[in-house]
C-alpha positions in Angstrom: 27.0 -18.2 5.0 23.9 -20.0 6.2 23.3 -23.1 4.2 24.7 -24.2 0.8 21.6 -23.7 -1.4 21.5 -20.9 -4.0 17.7 -20.6 -3.8 16.5 -17.2 -3.0 12.7 -17.5 -2.8 11.5 -20.3 -0.5 8.6 -20.9 1.7 8.6 -19.1 5.0 6.9 -21.6 7.1 6.5 -25.4 7.2 3.0 -26.6 8.0 2.6 -28.4 11.3 1.9 -32.0 11.6 -1.8 -33.0 11.3 -3.4 -34.7 14.3 -4.1 -38.3 14.0 -7.7 -39.6 14.0 -7.2 -41.8 17.1 -6.3 -38.9 19.3 -8.9 -37.7 21.9 -9.4 -34.4 20.2 -10.5 -36.1 16.9 -14.0 -35.4 15.5 -14.7 -39.1 15.3 -14.1 -39.5 19.1 -16.5 -36.7 20.1 -20.1 -37.4 21.2 -23.1 -35.6 19.6 -23.3 -32.9 22.4 -19.7 -31.9 21.9 -20.0 -31.8 18.1 -23.0 -29.5 18.3 -21.1 -27.3 20.8 -18.0 -27.1 18.5 -20.2 -26.4 15.4 -22.0 -23.6 17.3 -18.8 -22.0 18.5 -17.2 -22.1 15.0 -20.4 -20.6 13.5 -20.3 -17.8 16.0 -16.7 -17.2 15.2 -17.2 -17.2 11.5 -20.1 -14.7 11.8 -18.0 -12.5 14.1 -15.2 -12.7 11.5 -17.5 -11.5 8.8 -18.8 -8.7 10.9 -15.3 -7.6 11.8 -14.2 -7.6 8.2 -17.2 -5.4 7.4 -16.3 -3.0 10.2 -12.6 -3.1 9.0 -13.6 -2.0 5.5 -15.9 0.7 6.9 -13.1 1.9 9.1 -10.8 2.2 6.1 -13.5 4.2 4.3 -13.9 6.5 7.3 -10.1 6.9 7.6 -10.0 7.9 3.9 -12.8 10.5 4.5 -11.0 11.9 7.5 -7.8 12.4 5.5 -9.8 14.1 2.8 -11.4 16.5 5.2 -8.0 17.3 6.8 -6.0 17.7 3.6 -8.5 17.8 0.8 -8.5 21.5 0.1 -4.7 21.7 0.2 -4.6 18.8 -2.2 -6.9 20.4 -4.7 -4.9 23.7 -4.6 -1.6 21.8 -5.0 -2.9 20.1 -8.1 -3.8 23.5 -9.5 -0.1 24.7 -9.5 0.7 24.2 -13.2 4.2 25.6 -13.0 5.2 23.0 -10.3 3.6 20.2 -12.3 5.9 20.9 -15.2 8.7 19.3 -13.2 8.3 15.5 -13.5 10.0 14.8 -10.1 7.8 17.4 -8.4 4.8 15.8 -10.1 5.8 12.4 -8.8 6.1 13.6 -5.3 2.8 15.5 -5.5 1.0 12.4 -6.6 2.6 10.4 -3.8 2.0 13.0 -1.0 -1.6 13.7 -2.0 -2.5 10.0 -2.2 -1.0 9.6 1.3 -3.0 12.6 2.5 -6.4 11.5 1.1 -5.6 7.7 1.6 -7.0 6.9 -1.7 -5.3 6.5 -5.1 -8.8 6.5 -6.7 -9.3 10.0 -5.4 -6.0 11.4 -6.6 -6.1 9.6 -10.0 -9.7 10.9 -10.5 -8.5 14.4 -9.9 -5.7 13.8 -12.4 -8.2 12.4 -15.0 -10.5 15.3 -14.5 -7.7 17.8 -15.0 -6.4 16.0 -18.1 -10.0 15.7 -19.5 -10.5 19.5 -19.1 -7.0 20.1 -20.7 -5.9 21.9 -17.5 -3.1 19.3 -17.3 -1.4 17.6 -20.2 -1.0 13.9 -20.4 2.8 14.1 -20.3 2.7 16.1 -17.0 0.1 13.8 -15.5 2.1 10.5 -16.0 4.6 11.1 -13.1 1.7 12.1 -10.9 0.0 8.7 -11.6 3.3 7.0 -10.7 3.4 8.8 -7.4 -0.2 7.9 -6.7 0.7 4.2 -7.3 3.4 4.5 -4.5 1.2 6.4 -2.1 -1.6 3.9 -2.1 0.6 1.3 -0.4 0.9 3.2 2.8 -2.5 1.8 4.1 -1.5 -1.8 4.3 1.9 -0.7 5.8 -0.1 1.1 8.6 -2.3 -2.0 9.1 0.9 -4.1 9.7 1.6 -2.0 12.8 -1.3 -3.5 14.6 0.5 -6.9 14.7 3.6 -5.4 16.4 2.8 -7.2 19.7 4.1 -10.5 18.4 7.6 -10.2 16.8 7.3 -13.2 14.5 3.9 -12.1 13.3 5.1 -8.5 12.9 8.1 -9.6 10.9 5.9 -11.5 8.4 3.1 -8.9 8.3 5.5 -6.0 7.7 7.3 -7.9 5.0 4.0 -8.8 3.4 2.9 -5.2 3.5 6.1 -3.5 2.3 6.6 -5.9 -0.7 4.0 -3.6 -2.3 6.2 -0.5 -1.4 9.4 -2.1 -2.8 7.7 -3.0 -6.1 6.3 0.5 -6.6 9.6 2.2 -5.7 11.7 0.0 -7.9 9.3 0.4 -10.8 9.4 4.2 -10.5 13.2 4.3 -10.2 13.4 2.5 -13.6 10.4 3.7 -15.5 10.3 7.4 -14.6 13.7 8.1 -16.1 12.8 6.1 -19.2 9.6 8.1 -19.5 11.4 11.5 -19.1 13.9 10.6 -21.7 11.8 8.7 -24.3 8.1 9.4 -23.5 7.5 5.6 -23.8 4.2 5.4 -22.0 2.8 8.6 -23.6 3.6 7.5 -27.2 2.4 3.9 -26.6 -1.0 5.0 -25.1 -1.4 7.8 -27.7 -1.1 5.2 -30.5 -3.6 2.9 -28.7 -6.2 5.6 -28.2 -6.0 6.7 -31.8 -7.0 3.1 -32.8 -10.0 3.0 -30.5 -13.5 4.0 -31.4 -14.6 5.8 -28.2 -18.2 5.4 -27.1 -19.3 7.0 -23.8 -20.9 4.6 -21.3 -22.3 6.3 -18.2 -22.8 3.0 -16.4 -19.3 1.7 -16.9 -18.3 2.1 -13.3 -20.5 -0.2 -11.2 -20.2 -0.3 -7.4 -19.8 -3.5 -5.6 -18.3 -3.1 -2.1 -19.6 0.5 -1.6 -23.2 -0.7 -1.9 -22.5 -2.8 1.3 -20.6 -0.2 3.3 -22.6 2.9 2.4 -25.5 2.2 4.7 -23.1 2.5 7.7 -20.5 5.1 6.6 -23.1 7.5 5.2 -24.8 7.5 8.6 -21.5 9.0 10.0 -20.2 11.3 7.3 -20.9 12.2 3.7 -18.5 14.0 1.4 -18.8 15.9 -1.8 -16.7 13.7 -4.1 -16.3 16.4 -6.7 -15.2 19.1 -4.3 -11.4 18.4 -4.5 -11.6 18.1 -8.3 -13.4 21.4 -8.5 -10.7 23.1 -6.3 -8.1 21.6 -8.6 -9.8 23.1 -11.7 -10.9 26.4 -10.0 -8.4 27.1 -7.2 -9.7 30.6 -6.5 -13.1 29.5 -5.4 -13.7 29.9 -1.6 -17.3 28.6 -1.4 -16.5 24.9 -1.8 -17.0 22.6 1.1 -15.8 19.0 1.1 -18.3 18.0 3.9 -21.7 17.6 2.4 -23.8 19.4 5.1 -26.9 20.1 3.0 -28.8 17.6 0.9 -31.3 19.9 -0.7 -31.3 23.5 -1.9 -34.0 26.0 -3.0 -34.1 29.1 -5.2 -34.4 32.5 -3.5 -34.8 35.8 -5.2 -32.8 38.9 -4.2 -33.7 42.0 -6.2 -34.6 39.8 -9.2 -31.5 37.6 -8.9 -32.1 34.0 -8.1 -29.6 32.0 -6.1 -29.5 28.5 -4.5 -29.6 28.5 -0.7 -29.4 25.5 1.6 -32.8 24.1 2.4 -32.3 20.9 4.5 -29.4 19.4 6.4 -28.3 15.9 5.6 -29.1 13.2 8.1 -25.6 11.9 8.9 -23.9 12.3 12.3 -21.6 15.3 11.6 -24.0 17.2 9.3 -25.1 19.7 12.0 -21.8 19.8 13.9 -20.5 23.4 13.7 -16.8 22.5 13.7 -14.3 23.3 11.0 -13.9 20.5 8.4 -10.3 19.7 9.5 -11.4 19.2 13.1 -14.2 16.8 11.9 -11.5 15.1 9.8 -9.3 14.6 12.9 -12.2 13.2 14.9 -13.0 10.8 12.1 -9.3 9.7 11.9 -9.3 9.0 15.6 -12.5 7.0 15.4 -11.3 5.1 12.3 -7.9 4.2 13.8 -9.5 3.0 17.0 -12.0 0.9 15.1 -9.3 -0.4 12.7 -7.0 -1.5 15.6 -9.9 -3.1 17.5 -11.1 -5.0 14.4 -7.6 -6.2 13.4 -6.6 -7.3 16.9 -9.9 -9.3 17.4 -9.8 -10.5 13.8 -6.3 -11.9 14.4 -7.4 -13.6 17.6 -10.4 -15.2 16.0 -8.3 -16.4 13.0 -5.7 -17.8 15.3 -8.4 -19.9 17.1 -10.0 -21.0 13.8 -7.0 -21.6 11.6 -4.9 -24.0 13.5 -3.8 -27.6 13.2 -5.4 -29.4 10.2 -7.5 -26.4 9.1 -4.4 -24.2 9.0 -2.4 -26.8 7.1 -5.2 -27.2 4.6 -5.5 -23.5 3.9 -1.7 -23.1 3.8 -1.4 -25.9 1.3 -4.2 -24.6 -0.9 -3.1 -21.0 -1.0 0.7 -21.5 -1.2 0.9 -24.8 -3.2 1.6 -24.9 -7.0 -0.5 -26.3 -9.8 0.4 -30.0 -10.7 2.9 -30.9 -13.2 4.4 -28.5 -15.7 1.5 -26.1 -15.1 3.1 -25.2 -11.7 5.0 -22.4 -13.5 1.7 -20.7 -14.1 0.7 -20.7 -10.5 1.9 -17.2 -9.6 0.3 -15.8 -12.8 -3.0 -17.4 -11.6 -2.5 -15.6 -8.3 -2.0 -12.3 -10.3 -5.3 -12.9 -12.1 -7.1 -13.7 -8.8 -5.7 -10.5 -7.2 -6.8 -8.4 -10.2 -10.3 -9.8 -10.2 -10.8 -9.4 -6.4 -9.6 -5.8 -6.6 -12.0 -5.0 -9.4 -14.8 -6.5 -7.3 -13.9 -4.4 -4.1 -12.8 -1.4 -6.2 -9.9 -0.7 -3.9 -6.3 -2.1 -3.9 -5.8 -0.7 -0.4 -8.7 -2.7 1.0 -7.6 -5.9 -0.7 -3.9 -5.7 0.3 -4.8 -4.6 3.8 -7.0 -7.6 4.2 -4.1 -9.9 3.1 -1.6 -8.3 5.6 -3.0 -10.0 8.8 -3.1 -13.4 7.0 0.6 -13.0 6.1 1.3 -12.2 9.7 -0.4 -15.3 10.9 1.7 -17.4 8.4 -1.4 -18.5 6.4 0.0 -16.8 3.2 3.7 -16.5 2.5 5.4 -13.3 1.4 6.4 -15.1 -1.8 2.7 -15.8 -2.6 1.3 -12.5 -1.5 3.6 -10.8 -3.9 1.7 -11.9 -7.1 -1.6 -11.1 -5.3 -0.3 -7.6 -4.8 0.8 -7.3 -8.4 -2.7 -8.4 -9.6 -4.2 -5.8 -7.2 -2.1 -3.1 -8.9 -3.5 -4.1 -12.3 -7.1 -4.4 -10.9 -7.1 -0.8 -9.5 -6.1 0.5 -12.9 -9.0 -1.4 -14.5 -11.4 0.5 -12.2 -9.7 3.7 -13.3 -10.4 2.8 -17.0 -14.0 2.1 -16.1 -14.2 5.5 -14.4 -12.6 7.2 -17.4 -15.3 5.7 -19.6 -17.9 7.9 -17.8 -16.4 11.1 -19.2 -18.2 13.1 -21.9 -17.4 12.3 -25.6 -15.1 15.2 -26.2 -13.1 14.4 -23.0 -13.0 10.6 -23.5 -9.7 10.3 -25.4 -7.5 12.1 -22.8 -9.2 10.3 -19.9 -8.7 6.9 -21.4 -5.0 7.7 -22.3 -4.0 8.7 -18.8 -5.9 5.6 -17.4 -4.0 3.4 -19.9 -0.7 5.0 -18.8 -1.4 3.9 -15.3 -2.2 0.4 -16.5 0.9 0.0 -18.7 3.1 1.4 -15.9 2.1 -1.5 -13.7 2.3 -4.0 -16.5 5.9 -2.9 -17.4 6.7 -3.0 -13.6 5.5 -6.6 -13.5 7.5 -7.5 -16.6 10.6 -6.1 -14.9 10.3 -7.6 -11.4 8.3 -10.8 -11.8 8.7 -13.3 -14.7 12.4 -13.9 -14.0 12.7 -15.3 -10.4 16.1 -13.8 -10.0 14.6 -10.3 -10.7 12.0 -10.5 -7.9 14.0 -8.1 -5.8 11.0 -6.7 -3.9 10.6 -10.0 -2.0 14.1 -10.2 -0.3 14.0 -6.5 0.2 10.7 -6.7 2.0 11.8 -9.7 4.0 15.0 -7.9 5.2 12.9 -4.9 6.2 10.5 -7.2 8.1 13.5 -8.7 9.9 14.8 -5.3 10.9 11.4 -4.0 12.1 10.8 -7.1 14.2 14.0 -6.5 16.0 13.6 -2.8 16.3 9.9 -2.1 16.2 10.3 1.7 16.4 12.0 1.4 13.0 8.6 0.7 11.4 7.3 4.1 12.3 10.6 5.7 11.1 10.3 3.9 7.8 6.7 5.1 7.2 7.5 8.7 8.1 10.7 8.7 6.0 9.3 6.8 2.9 6.0 8.5 2.6 6.5 11.9 4.1 10.1 13.1 4.8 12.0 11.8 1.8 9.2 12.9 -0.7 9.1 16.4 0.8 12.9 16.7 0.6 13.0 15.5 -3.0 10.1 17.8 -3.8 11.9 20.8 -2.4 15.1 20.0 -4.2 13.3 19.5 -7.5 11.9 23.0 -7.2 15.4 24.4 -6.8 16.4 23.3 -10.3 18.1 20.3 -11.9 21.6 21.4 -10.9 20.8 21.6 -7.2 18.7 18.4 -7.4 21.6 16.5 -9.1 24.3 18.1 -6.9 22.6 17.0 -3.7 21.0 13.7 -4.5 23.7 12.5 -7.0 26.4 11.9 -4.4 23.9 10.3 -2.0 22.7 7.9 -4.7 26.3 7.0 -5.6 27.0 6.2 -1.9 23.9 4.1 -1.6 24.8 2.1 -4.7 28.3 1.6 -3.5 27.0 0.3 -0.1 24.6 -2.1 -1.8 27.4 -3.4 -4.1 29.8 -3.9 -1.2 27.2 -5.7 0.8 26.5 -8.1 -2.1 30.2 -8.8 -2.5 30.6 -9.3 1.2 27.8 -11.9 1.1 28.8 -13.7 -2.1 32.4 -12.9 -3.2 34.2 -11.6 -0.1 37.5 -12.7 -1.6 37.1 -9.9 -4.2 37.2 -7.2 -1.6 40.2 -5.7 0.3 40.4 -6.8 3.9 39.2 -3.4 5.2 35.9 -3.8 3.3 35.1 -7.4 4.2 33.3 -6.1 7.3 31.9 -2.7 8.4 33.5 -2.9 11.8 35.8 0.1 11.0 32.7 2.4 10.7 31.4 4.2 13.9 28.6 2.3 15.5 25.9 4.8 14.6 26.7 4.3 10.9 26.5 0.5 11.0 24.0 -0.7 13.6 20.6 0.3 14.8 21.5 -1.0 18.3 23.3 2.3 19.0 20.0 4.2 18.5 18.3 1.7 20.9 20.9 2.4 23.5 21.2 6.2 23.2 17.9 7.4 21.9 15.3 5.0 23.2 16.9 4.3 26.5 17.4 1.0 28.4 13.7 0.6 29.4 12.5 1.4 25.9 15.0 -0.9 24.4 13.9 -3.8 26.6 10.2 -3.2 26.4 9.5 -1.5 23.1 12.5 -1.5 20.7 13.4 -5.1 21.5 16.9 -6.1 22.5 16.3 -9.7 21.6 17.1 -10.2 17.9 14.5 -12.2 15.9 16.4 -14.9 14.0 14.8 -15.9 10.7 14.1 -19.5 10.0 16.9 -21.4 8.4 15.2 -21.7 5.0 14.0 -18.0 4.8 17.0 -15.6 4.5 19.7 -17.9 3.2 22.3 -15.3 2.1 23.8 -13.7 5.2 27.1 -12.0 5.6 29.2 -14.5 7.7 31.8 -11.8 8.3 29.3 -9.9 10.5 29.8 -12.5 13.2 33.3 -11.1 13.7 32.0 -7.6 14.7 28.9 -5.9 15.8 25.7 -6.6 13.9 25.3 -4.5 10.8 21.5 -4.0 10.7 21.0 -1.6 7.8 24.1 -1.7 5.6 
């Protein structure tokens, strides 16, 4: 094994040495002309940084609008299938898939809240859907991490920082969903709380912060009817509903004594008068948003690299990743959770907050260990905005709206209690780091992971859940047992190899396709792809980062995913 320490969570990067004041590049040794020049350049870079951040947030908004136009109507109709939603596993996968499609957990949870408020959907059936929405929202920052794939070390850190959110959500669902199915824990807890609350409607309880800044640009490009998907979920047979808001005013016209509203004036945004189908406009928006997103992130990273180096990078690294003094250092990660929660409430989007952190993790400014509590705080913050949105419901709908919003909050709180207070239980961190190491070595695996985790596996599980519990258990049960056995054997290989028979001390007896991703590099990607894209050169982690390695692997081929 590498090293003798038993520490699992350690800093990923050591700060570089600070330059000495007597060096030629020191501020004290510069003349006035050079100081003015440096200050001017830094000012321009900071202003460019702010502009790129603004465009980055706008691009995320446009990407969300594009996904809604492409899959919004299908999403609304899927939510209307009451028979399907009676199955908690199907409900979980619907919540996940629809959130991935519309790229917004706020949209999917608002649909759920609207259906619960109108009693179209019961609170018990809605809880698994909220859990699924919690998983689906983490796809955005995982996609953002792909933009740093050009540099292997940055990509390793960025992908680990992004997927720590995925790992937390999946692990929380794997534990809490079975508990909820068996005991109704979240339902009974929130039901008791809502019975003790004196509900008062507050129509101004959902203030906008970030959208006030981004609307002037995004509404010049596209405007959507925010209630359209909810209306389709509540009234699936209606065919006259459009998600794209083409008309901004209507007038009454009489036809044989019957008055009806007809369009009077087109809206003034870019796509208002474009006669294309909504899904085509959505695809165009997606293309524009992705190009803008990639451009912003690439230039953003370059500017940050030029600004945050040497003493400045050391200072920020120490401030962000250091602990509070004395015994209060144990409360440092909880302070990070609070900061993540407050910032997410301010921007009203966990996707935007976590996606902004991802490039900083890639640059090594924030460690994966420190971004983890920020992400947990973001999960809590997005549920607070859900509670604020629920408070806008009418008086007779308020109780159910608040109850499902509280279910979302307590789901995340219980997840944090499981996977954070005890350092040994912070499994999402080493899992995300291992995934980052694999994707840095085989960069194509990042795309495979996204497709499998957010599309393929949910669709398969959804289909099996519809076939009945016997089919579901008969197919997934053996697969789950095999995965558990593999994990246990890997742990024993790393920590207690003497407990295993000789044949299980390594995986060298398995065929290569079952124990290494290098085989897929060689046979599926091809030699040129392997060298240029997939990466034949393995990225070795720093000595203080992944301490527990299977020393028996050195006797055979690398086992990349077992």
